[in-house]
N, C-alpha and C positions, 0 to 999 in steps of 0.2 A: 978685310975692309973694316974700318972703324965703325962703331955703333951709330954715331951721330952724323954720319956723312949724308948731307942732303942729296936727293936725286937731282939730276939735271933735267931741265925742261927742254923739250924738243924745240927746234927752231920754228916749227909750224905753230905750236901752242904759244910760244913766246911772241911771234908776229901777230897772232890773233889777239892775245892779251893787250899788246901795245895798241892795236887798232881800236879795240873796245874802249880802253882807257882814254884814248885821244878823241873818242867820239866819231871816228870814221867808219866804224863797223857796228851794226846792230846784230848781236849774236843770236843764232837759233837756239832752241832749247837744248839740242845735242851739244852745241858749242859751249853753252853755259855749264853743262854737266862735265865736259872735258876740262874747262878752266877750273871748276870747283875741285874736281878730282886731282888735278895737278897741284893746286894749292894745298889740299889736305895731305897729299902724298909727300909734300916737302915740310910739313909741320913737324918740328922736332919735339914738341911738347907732348908728353904721354897722355894728357887729358886735362880737362878743366878742373881747377881746385874748387871744392865746395865753398860757397859763400858763407861767411861767418854769420852766426845768428845773434 
């Protein structure tokens, strides 16, 4: 498997995200954690670059 292959989001998480973004669903704290974890799990950037001084 190549290094930068993004993970696939489960249909359940994808449906939840669509509902939240459309304003149809008010997510619980647990659902927010699930969505955040999914987003971070798909992030291909190794980390934030330090801001220049």
